[in-house]
C-alpha angles and dihedrals in degrees: 000000000000120000112217101182142356138191134178110233128215091261089057092252114140111226116199131180115213142178126213118185092326094319115120121211147158127230123195117191130180129236097270135132092205125074109265133213117262129236122193111211124193128174127227114302097334105312114161122291087235092065106134097231092052092048092051093050091046096053091044091053093044090053089055089062108277136116107234127195137181136172138195113258118226109287094017133099110356093342116109120254121227123233090255090053090052092047092050093048091048090049090050095050090048095048091046091049091050094046092242125148112276105183094101093047087050090050093052093046106036098039097062091039089057093047091048094045099050098069090047091052093049092048090049088049090053089055097042092053090055091063114100092226092062122068107164155216096160132222133183125221129171155096094265094087095167091059091044091054092049092049093045090057095040102039118059091188091075109094103177139005141200116204134190116215094216106102136063114275113202118230091252092059092044086058092044090055089080089063092055107102103160121104112283139196112195122196122203130185102209097211102041102141090195092056119054107230096221092050088057094048090049090052090051090051092049095057109109093215117126086208113051130142129195120206113189123187132181117250141064134296100293097033099093105144115248090234089070088069091056089048088046091056089049088053089052092047090057095053108027103037 
């Protein structure tokens, strides 16, 4: 892991950009002399790590005493896109503009994105846990629920997860949800037109966790109340500290 830049922010959080074998990432760490738990934070379906809502959540969480890390998935942010990625995105835009069904396009696009992202996240996790300022345990928080499900099944070091029900979850990850047994906090925007409510409720029901909590709020996709971030940190406090 090679750090390429760093800056101390107004809230005392240290923000550092890094690269790891061609994977670009960002790490936020609090002002703390002791090793801190780690939260992996991914935005919905591979949007860039510099997405403002992700950065705001990361900084808030770091200020609460966590190391927070995110990376750009392949084809996202500054990473080049393949011809297949470009075609899938073009097909998705066309279908959405025409009001056509998009589930199968999402299946062909999001499924491979998840499969390619999981090994990179696990490699990143290995490198992060070698840093002296990070002591574990590890949590996951993010809008990219499909990735979070796959990581929760594949990665035993993840002890708890907070998911946002705002992105498409492929059928394979909906089935894998039954294998997820860690504590979960699941956020649902009740009026999210891009995310059928019943599908999100069915996914919550499918999770195999004995401890799982659903928070539902009125409003559209980007209308999650700010207090849910505070509640999310309390959830992390219960399971990671």
